[in-house]
TIVEXKOL-560165 format. One record per residue (C-alpha): x, y, z. Coordinates in steps of 0.05 Angstrom, whole numbers. Layout:
N
((X; Y; Z)),
...
This chain:
285
((-55; 260; 105)),
((-3; 220; 65)),
((49; 167; 81)),
((18; 154; 149)),
((-30; 107; 183)),
((-65; 165; 217)),
((-111; 218; 187)),
((-103; 292; 199)),
((-93; 358; 163)),
((-82; 431; 183)),
((-150; 454; 156)),
((-198; 405; 189)),
((-153; 376; 243)),
((-153; 305; 269)),
((-202; 256; 237)),
((-233; 209; 288)),
((-259; 138; 284)),
((-336; 140; 282)),
((-339; 77; 325)),
((-293; 105; 380)),
((-276; 179; 382)),
((-212; 164; 421)),
((-184; 124; 363)),
((-158; 138; 293)),
((-195; 116; 230)),
((-128; 96; 201)),
((-96; 126; 139)),
((-80; 152; 93)),
((-150; 144; 63)),
((-179; 152; 133)),
((-228; 208; 117)),
((-262; 164; 66)),
((-266; 104; 112)),
((-294; 146; 169)),
((-346; 177; 123)),
((-369; 109; 97)),
((-370; 76; 166)),
((-412; 133; 194)),
((-464; 127; 138)),
((-444; 191; 103)),
((-427; 158; 37)),
((-445; 94; 0)),
((-375; 82; -28)),
((-312; 121; -43)),
((-244; 119; -75)),
((-177; 112; -39)),
((-105; 103; -60)),
((-57; 51; -32)),
((18; 37; -33)),
((30; 2; 33)),
((-39; -3; 64)),
((-74; 64; 55)),
((-139; 32; 33)),
((-134; -33; 72)),
((-113; -4; 140)),
((-169; 48; 146)),
((-220; -3; 120)),
((-199; -51; 176)),
((-198; 4; 229)),
((-268; 28; 211)),
((-299; -41; 199)),
((-314; -30; 125)),
((-288; -64; 61)),
((-231; -39; 17)),
((-198; -67; -45)),
((-129; -51; -72)),
((-128; -72; -146)),
((-66; -83; -188)),
((-30; -17; -202)),
((-63; 20; -261)),
((-124; -26; -262)),
((-164; 37; -247)),
((-145; 105; -274)),
((-109; 153; -228)),
((-121; 211; -274)),
((-137; 274; -234)),
((-112; 245; -169)),
((-56; 284; -135)),
((2; 244; -107)),
((50; 264; -51)),
((114; 255; -91)),
((98; 260; -166)),
((149; 230; -213)),
((177; 174; -170)),
((163; 106; -199)),
((192; 58; -148)),
((129; 53; -105)),
((67; 74; -143)),
((-2; 79; -112)),
((-61; 38; -136)),
((-130; 69; -138)),
((-186; 26; -108)),
((-257; 27; -81)),
((-279; 29; -8)),
((-350; 11; 14)),
((-391; -21; 71)),
((-393; -90; 39)),
((-359; -133; -14)),
((-419; -130; -62)),
((-412; -55; -65)),
((-337; -61; -81)),
((-355; -108; -139)),
((-409; -60; -163)),
((-359; -3; -162)),
((-307; -42; -201)),
((-360; -65; -251)),
((-383; 6; -262)),
((-313; 36; -270)),
((-282; -18; -315)),
((-320; 7; -376)),
((-306; 36; -444)),
((-314; 107; -418)),
((-255; 99; -371)),
((-212; 65; -424)),
((-226; 122; -472)),
((-213; 177; -420)),
((-147; 145; -398)),
((-113; 103; -454)),
((-58; 82; -405)),
((-107; 36; -369)),
((-110; -34; -400)),
((-179; -41; -433)),
((-199; -103; -394)),
((-272; -101; -371)),
((-299; -131; -307)),
((-305; -207; -317)),
((-373; -226; -289)),
((-364; -299; -309)),
((-302; -306; -265)),
((-332; -265; -208)),
((-397; -306; -207)),
((-362; -374; -215)),
((-368; -424; -158)),
((-304; -460; -179)),
((-257; -470; -119)),
((-197; -425; -118)),
((-124; -434; -98)),
((-108; -377; -50)),
((-39; -359; -23)),
((-31; -337; 49)),
((22; -322; 101)),
((23; -309; 176)),
((88; -269; 174)),
((137; -242; 123)),
((194; -248; 174)),
((201; -172; 176)),
((135; -143; 201)),
((119; -183; 263)),
((43; -195; 271)),
((13; -197; 340)),
((-30; -255; 365)),
((-96; -225; 342)),
((-70; -214; 272)),
((-46; -285; 266)),
((-112; -310; 293)),
((-150; -269; 241)),
((-108; -298; 185)),
((-118; -370; 209)),
((-192; -361; 222)),
((-201; -334; 151)),
((-159; -392; 124)),
((-204; -441; 159)),
((-268; -409; 133)),
((-242; -409; 62)),
((-222; -482; 67)),
((-290; -499; 95)),
((-319; -466; 33)),
((-280; -514; -11)),
((-220; -470; -30)),
((-147; -492; -27)),
((-101; -450; 17)),
((-27; -450; -1)),
((25; -422; 48)),
((81; -378; 19)),
((131; -325; 41)),
((137; -259; 4)),
((206; -250; -27)),
((258; -209; 10)),
((211; -162; 46)),
((265; -126; 84)),
((305; -115; 20)),
((244; -92; -18)),
((225; -42; 36)),
((292; -11; 51)),
((335; -19; -11)),
((279; -7; -61)),
((220; 31; -30)),
((255; 75; 22)),
((315; 88; -23)),
((270; 100; -83)),
((223; 149; -50)),
((284; 186; -22)),
((319; 189; -90)),
((312; 264; -95)),
((337; 274; -23)),
((267; 297; -3)),
((268; 358; -50)),
((199; 346; -79)),
((166; 338; -11)),
((202; 400; 17)),
((182; 440; -45)),
((108; 421; -38)),
((107; 437; 37)),
((147; 502; 32)),
((111; 560; 66)),
((53; 515; 87)),
((28; 497; 157)),
((60; 431; 175)),
((11; 381; 205)),
((39; 348; 269)),
((35; 279; 237)),
((82; 302; 181)),
((136; 329; 226)),
((175; 264; 232)),
((173; 254; 157)),
((196; 326; 145)),
((252; 318; 197)),
((283; 258; 162)),
((278; 294; 95)),
((311; 358; 120)),
((366; 325; 162)),
((435; 329; 132)),
((468; 266; 104)),
((523; 272; 155)),
((474; 272; 214)),
((437; 212; 184)),
((502; 173; 180)),
((519; 191; 253)),
((449; 169; 275)),
((457; 105; 234)),
((520; 85; 272)),
((493; 107; 340)),
((427; 69; 333)),
((455; 6; 301)),
((470; -31; 367)),
((403; -13; 398)),
((354; -10; 340)),
((382; -43; 278)),
((317; -37; 239)),
((311; 39; 248)),
((385; 45; 236)),
((380; 8; 169)),
((321; 52; 148)),
((364; 114; 162)),
((419; 85; 119)),
((374; 80; 57)),
((342; 149; 68)),
((404; 176; 33)),
((371; 157; -33)),
((415; 151; -95)),
((477; 190; -115)),
((470; 190; -191)),
((424; 175; -249)),
((463; 111; -260)),
((445; 88; -190)),
((372; 106; -201)),
((369; 64; -265)),
((401; 6; -227)),
((347; 15; -173)),
((292; 12; -226)),
((323; -52; -253)),
((325; -83; -183)),
((251; -64; -174)),
((234; -101; -238)),
((272; -163; -214)),
((234; -161; -147)),
((167; -154; -184)),
((183; -211; -231)),
((203; -256; -172)),
((138; -241; -135)),
((96; -254; -197)),
((130; -321; -205)),
((112; -337; -133)),
((39; -321; -147)),
((39; -365; -210)),
((68; -422; -168)),
((10; -415; -119)),
((-42; -414; -175)),
((-11; -463; -225)),
((35; -510; -186)),
((35; -565; -239)),
((52; -518; -296)),
((107; -482; -256)),
((140; -548; -234)),
((152; -569; -306)),
């Protein structure tokens, strides 16, 4: 299953959570998380754009790590929409504990991987940094003002913050830049740049899993109908209405290049935020 927080496919059907068979293991890397949580595997590999490692790890009570994009090689891994560069997936490990995640990263970040995939920066695992007891500066936020967390989510963030502070670390509050703009104007518009042609081509003649029907519907609906739905839904559901607006994608190569430039500006701004959290004295000069 891709682009979904559930886990299902037409061959094996619905994947279930090993802790509660009435619940989902999350997705899209839900099969791996369910296998690890049930003791069927020591560790595995998932891919993540907007939570596809982190969500199933949380749902199944295991650990997952989304590294920086291209930190681990994605060679040989099939993606749902090959060619689009606006929202690229990161490959990362999943395991039952943090030590196993570290072991996996240590094993993979080696000369063999750097030789097999020259596009991966040849930076080995830094044991000195990992083993250091030096206190860290860690950024956190309760809400990005777009996705509204429920009470239990906020509580989990604040409890983790307190535990980290008790361990001697410094926690710095921050707000991610322009989340709504990044999601709609960049990610949704970018993934829809080809008007859904790649997705439709890959699914043509295949059995459509029920969890993909909504995604297929928005990619096969005419632009005129999308515009009508946009205006009809705007007074009642402005967020869904705005998403429909950007599902039109781009109208020319010129617009696509401008979109790529806007993505770079967004990335640069976020990196600057991270540097401000880590090196406040340097960034204030």
